[in-house]
Wavefront OBJ file of the C-alpha trace (Angstrom):
o trace
v 134.317 75.180 96.441
v 134.250 75.598 100.218
v 131.736 77.684 102.130
v 134.549 79.682 103.717
v 135.670 80.730 100.220
v 132.445 82.635 99.491
v 133.682 86.110 100.448
v 132.970 88.564 97.654
v 129.938 86.732 96.249
v 126.510 88.336 96.524
v 124.335 87.190 99.395
v 121.812 85.484 97.057
v 124.523 83.461 95.289
v 126.094 82.597 98.626
v 122.737 81.267 99.805
v 122.361 79.296 96.567
v 125.745 77.648 97.115
v 124.806 76.781 100.678
v 121.558 75.185 99.498
v 123.344 73.209 96.775
v 125.888 71.972 99.311
v 123.029 70.952 101.595
v 121.352 69.070 98.759
v 124.270 67.348 97.025
v 127.155 67.547 99.488
v 129.713 69.441 97.383
v 129.827 72.404 95.024
v 132.065 73.187 92.056
v 132.045 75.995 89.479
v 130.039 73.806 87.097
v 127.033 74.205 89.389
v 127.027 77.960 88.802
v 128.457 78.645 85.340
v 126.579 77.730 82.200
v 128.557 76.292 79.300
v 130.254 79.011 77.225
v 131.268 79.071 73.572
v 134.901 78.610 74.603
v 133.981 75.508 76.570
v 132.073 74.130 73.582
v 135.109 74.602 71.308
v 137.279 72.696 73.770
v 134.599 70.029 74.074
v 134.418 69.521 70.321
v 138.191 69.179 70.026
v 138.429 66.638 72.819
v 135.403 64.600 71.738
v 136.358 64.629 68.064
v 139.777 63.215 68.894
v 138.287 60.549 71.138
v 135.684 59.521 68.567
v 138.302 59.327 65.846
v 140.258 56.881 67.984
v 137.131 54.796 68.642
v 136.205 54.687 64.975
v 139.707 53.667 63.967
v 140.054 50.960 66.601
v 136.649 49.326 66.167
v 135.867 50.091 62.541
v 132.505 51.787 63.153
v 131.345 55.153 61.780
v 131.161 57.753 64.552
v 130.018 61.371 64.031
v 129.814 64.241 66.546
v 127.365 67.022 65.689
v 126.543 69.846 68.155
v 126.381 67.636 71.176
v 124.933 64.528 69.511
v 126.978 61.396 68.849
v 125.825 59.308 65.867
v 127.015 55.684 65.767
v 125.931 52.534 63.994
v 123.581 51.639 66.836
v 121.780 53.682 69.482
v 121.042 51.721 72.636
v 118.068 53.084 74.535
v 120.173 53.899 77.593
v 122.575 56.089 75.611
v 125.631 53.892 76.118
v 127.606 51.984 73.529
v 129.752 49.142 74.814
v 131.882 47.933 71.934
v 133.768 45.273 73.852
v 131.967 42.417 75.535
v 132.667 41.991 79.221
v 131.309 40.391 82.321
v 127.836 41.090 83.596
v 129.404 43.064 86.434
v 131.402 45.170 83.945
v 128.328 45.974 81.891
v 126.282 46.789 84.990
v 129.082 49.021 86.253
v 129.292 50.855 82.927
v 125.564 51.435 82.930
v 125.594 52.703 86.507
v 128.500 55.012 85.732
v 126.624 56.461 82.768
v 123.514 56.984 84.896
v 125.511 58.704 87.634
v 127.159 61.043 85.125
v 123.794 61.886 83.591
v 122.228 62.640 86.971
v 125.170 64.838 87.923
v 124.926 66.718 84.638
v 121.195 67.307 85.180
v 121.765 68.768 88.650
v 124.577 71.024 87.429
v 122.499 72.397 84.558
v 119.568 73.159 86.852
v 121.698 74.865 89.496
v 123.480 76.943 86.853
v 120.079 78.149 85.634
v 119.189 79.071 89.219
v 122.465 80.999 89.512
v 121.636 82.957 86.361
v 118.151 83.707 87.739
v 119.669 85.056 90.962
v 122.546 86.983 89.422
v 120.648 90.273 89.571
v 119.316 89.832 93.112
v 120.907 91.845 95.903
v 119.475 90.236 99.027
v 117.686 87.165 100.378
v 115.614 86.677 103.540
v 117.151 85.224 106.673
v 114.782 82.275 106.412
v 116.211 79.332 104.478
v 114.468 76.684 102.375
v 113.191 73.778 104.451
v 115.616 70.841 104.695
v 113.003 68.328 103.555
v 112.211 70.586 100.598
v 115.886 70.751 99.585
v 116.245 66.969 99.833
v 113.114 66.386 97.755
v 114.147 68.994 95.189
v 117.579 67.552 94.442
v 116.276 63.991 94.583
v 113.965 64.868 91.712
v 116.187 67.372 89.873
v 118.749 64.688 89.076
v 116.131 62.939 86.921
v 115.153 66.039 84.877
v 116.962 65.833 81.543
v 115.080 67.971 78.981
v 116.301 71.545 78.627
v 112.793 73.049 78.859
v 112.031 71.305 82.149
v 115.512 72.075 83.502
v 114.774 75.767 82.921
v 111.591 75.344 84.952
v 113.336 73.578 87.830
v 116.139 76.140 87.860
v 113.596 78.931 88.285
v 111.901 76.985 91.078
v 115.165 76.658 93.017
v 115.910 80.365 92.603
v 112.364 81.320 93.606
v 112.406 79.158 96.737
v 115.693 80.705 97.878
v 114.389 84.219 97.257
v 111.145 83.471 99.110
v 111.146 80.219 101.112
v 107.772 78.518 101.113
v 106.871 79.633 97.588
v 106.667 76.067 96.285
v 105.192 73.256 98.357
v 106.308 69.636 98.399
v 103.053 68.867 96.588
v 104.080 71.253 93.820
v 107.433 69.463 93.472
v 105.693 66.095 93.282
v 103.343 67.479 90.641
v 106.147 68.920 88.523
v 108.016 65.629 88.640
v 105.232 64.039 86.599
v 104.238 66.836 84.224
v 105.469 66.599 80.637
v 106.713 69.289 78.279
v 103.436 69.561 76.364
v 101.404 69.985 79.554
v 103.858 72.551 80.909
v 103.638 74.502 77.655
v 99.847 74.550 77.746
v 99.823 75.715 81.365
v 102.261 78.482 80.473
v 100.000 79.574 77.613
v 96.908 79.740 79.832
v 98.897 81.428 82.577
v 99.363 84.440 80.307
v 95.736 85.345 81.056
v 95.843 84.934 84.844
v 94.432 87.760 86.950
v 94.120 88.049 90.727
v 91.244 89.671 92.571
v 90.301 89.409 96.251
v 92.571 86.403 96.750
v 91.212 84.518 93.736
v 93.518 83.744 90.811
v 91.515 83.372 87.619
v 91.102 83.614 83.890
v 88.108 85.716 82.843
v 85.996 83.660 80.426
v 82.916 85.842 80.095
v 83.417 85.604 76.312
v 84.797 82.163 75.427
v 84.236 82.720 71.720
v 86.602 85.706 71.819
v 89.250 83.653 73.628
v 88.941 80.840 71.092
v 89.039 83.037 68.003
v 91.591 85.598 69.165
v 93.831 83.756 71.636
v 93.315 80.076 70.749
v 92.258 79.239 74.311
v 89.696 76.434 74.323
v 87.414 74.701 76.805
v 89.480 71.527 76.288
v 92.550 73.364 77.612
v 90.664 74.162 80.801
v 89.508 70.559 81.084
v 93.087 69.287 80.774
v 94.357 71.713 83.418
v 91.502 70.569 85.648
v 92.496 66.927 85.250
v 96.075 67.845 86.161
v 94.893 69.625 89.298
v 96.062 73.086 88.238
v 92.583 74.567 87.828
v 89.123 73.798 89.169
v 87.284 71.758 86.569
v 84.002 73.704 86.550
v 83.249 77.228 85.424
v 82.878 79.442 88.491
v 81.790 83.032 89.111
v 83.635 86.000 90.587
v 81.063 88.169 92.372
v 81.861 91.874 92.591
v 80.016 94.881 94.020
v 78.128 92.562 96.380
v 77.971 95.082 99.204
v 76.715 98.625 98.712
v 79.894 99.994 100.259
v 82.060 98.055 97.781
v 82.901 100.750 95.265
v 86.355 99.767 94.025
v 87.669 96.441 92.661
v 91.140 95.649 91.319
v 92.102 92.778 89.038
v 95.878 92.425 89.036
v 98.174 90.887 86.472
v 101.956 90.965 86.301
v 102.691 94.648 86.758
v 99.322 95.843 85.463
v 95.865 96.400 86.879
v 92.294 96.490 85.635
v 90.579 98.864 88.046
v 86.800 98.826 88.354
v 84.558 101.421 89.994
v 80.891 100.923 90.819
v 79.652 103.791 88.650
v 75.979 103.140 87.915
v 75.955 99.528 89.110
v 73.027 98.827 91.452
v 73.409 95.067 91.982
v 76.231 92.543 92.048
v 77.986 91.512 88.848
v 79.015 87.908 88.219
v 82.040 87.291 85.999
v 82.434 83.740 84.647
v 85.934 82.492 85.449
v 88.304 79.539 85.390
v 89.922 79.415 88.804
v 93.458 78.222 89.563
v 94.058 75.776 92.416
v 96.665 76.310 95.131
v 99.305 74.403 93.147
v 98.324 76.282 90.004
v 98.831 79.607 91.804
v 102.252 78.513 93.046
v 103.415 77.559 89.569
v 102.124 80.752 87.935
v 105.061 82.593 89.486
v 107.349 80.636 87.131
v 105.724 82.137 84.050
v 107.007 85.260 82.336
v 103.847 87.011 81.180
v 103.457 89.521 78.379
v 101.012 92.357 78.954
v 97.902 91.739 76.832
v 96.138 95.096 76.739
v 93.402 93.832 74.443
v 92.500 91.074 76.931
v 92.347 93.552 79.819
v 90.191 95.850 77.727
v 87.849 93.036 76.705
v 87.290 92.036 80.335
v 86.872 95.664 81.377
v 84.305 96.275 78.668
v 82.147 93.499 80.153
v 81.917 95.467 83.404
v 81.362 98.756 81.587
v 78.385 97.149 79.801
v 76.892 96.527 83.267
v 77.242 100.178 84.281
v 80.670 100.105 85.956
v 83.682 102.259 85.138
v 86.953 100.597 84.141
v 90.513 101.631 83.395
v 93.842 99.926 82.765
v 97.006 100.987 84.552
v 100.659 100.082 84.935
v 101.588 99.419 88.566
v 104.529 101.552 89.686
v 104.502 100.684 93.394
v 103.022 97.927 95.561
v 102.468 99.403 99.026
v 101.019 96.185 100.464
v 98.804 93.322 99.320
v 95.786 95.547 98.667
v 97.271 99.008 98.066
v 99.271 100.163 95.066
v 99.995 103.134 92.845
v 99.666 103.001 89.079
v 99.994 105.080 85.944
v 96.879 105.278 83.798
v 97.146 103.568 80.409
v 93.571 104.028 79.219
v 89.969 104.387 80.307
v 87.693 101.751 78.807
v 84.655 102.928 76.902
v 81.506 100.931 76.195
l 1 2 3 4 5 6 7 8 9 10 11 12 13 14 15 16 17 18 19 20 21 22 23 24 25 26 27 28 29 30 31 32 33 34 35 36 37 38 39 40 41 42 43 44 45 46 47 48 49 50 51 52 53 54 55 56 57 58 59 60 61 62 63 64 65 66 67 68 69 70 71 72 73 74 75 76 77 78 79 80 81 82 83 84 85 86 87 88 89 90 91 92 93 94 95 96 97 98 99 100 101 102 103 104 105 106 107 108 109 110 111 112 113 114 115 116 117 118 119 120 121 122 123 124 125 126 127 128 129 130 131 132 133 134 135 136 137 138 139 140 141 142 143 144 145 146 147 148 149 150 151 152 153 154 155 156 157 158 159 160 161 162 163 164 165 166 167 168 169 170 171 172 173 174 175 176 177 178 179 180 181 182 183 184 185 186 187 188 189 190 191 192 193 194 195 196 197 198 199 200 201 202 203 204 205 206 207 208 209 210 211 212 213 214 215 216 217 218 219 220 221 222 223 224 225 226 227 228 229 230 231 232 233 234 235 236 237 238 239 240 241 242 243 244 245 246 247 248 249 250 251 252 253 254 255 256 257 258 259 260 261 262 263 264 265 266 267 268 269 270 271 272 273 274 275 276 277 278 279 280 281 282 283 284 285 286 287 288 289 290 291 292 293 294 295 296 297 298 299 300 301 302 303 304 305 306 307 308 309 310 311 312 313 314 315 316 317 318 319 320 321 322 323 324 325 326 327 328 329 330 331 332
């Protein structure tokens, strides 16, 4: 696909193609289109025929099942060389397999990014940094699990939509995180709130989090060791100044709004705080609204004399101003 052939594509997809071309040098449809059922049918027919020929010629049992090939031996590198050859031949076969695998990884990740951007209508004039693009594709070719490919596809789409969203440090971190660690971070990220520039999880009642949401101190410790959260419990101080009468704690599309009410001195909320990298990666998480969690945090402030209510954000005017629809007022 040539850049001059992009007429008719949306601006976001055009930008994606330009970034892919910058990162890998060439672009084909496979970078943008995820495998369809029709393609899988064709794949099965072709592979089944090829495996039948191999089994007949070499007398080994070969089975193809939903993308997996079962043979009498499974070398750790995923190749099966049935004929002996020279050292150069074997090295060449291994290198060819590795190159194919790396290409497949990149194509899967870019197709996920294309799907993420399919609904977008515009992108900023600013483009992702060249060093960032080089680092991204250098790492993406090594990402082979479907769960992590989904993550990297969303990162590419997010960086194109808003260049500078993910630092080089974040890419280096993600290169070394495993599926279990990513899953735990995603689970904790469901409880992330933002207030006055601090991204946090409210842990004023750890027993409630353990019993009702299966969030444990050990989870926080692990995220701290990874560098995604600060390792110690910290405190969010609100209503410090007498003139501070209104505080907002924002989640994805929802707000816990606090008013001073009868509060006469500052309130300290125990929190787990996300680091800079942790904040960057939170944007990759799709969060479900947890009204009970919002209410539990709000009730802590109400017990101190404040007023609290939960709302659904309908418009973000700027970083600090927004409009919302009331969901409920929180009672003591």
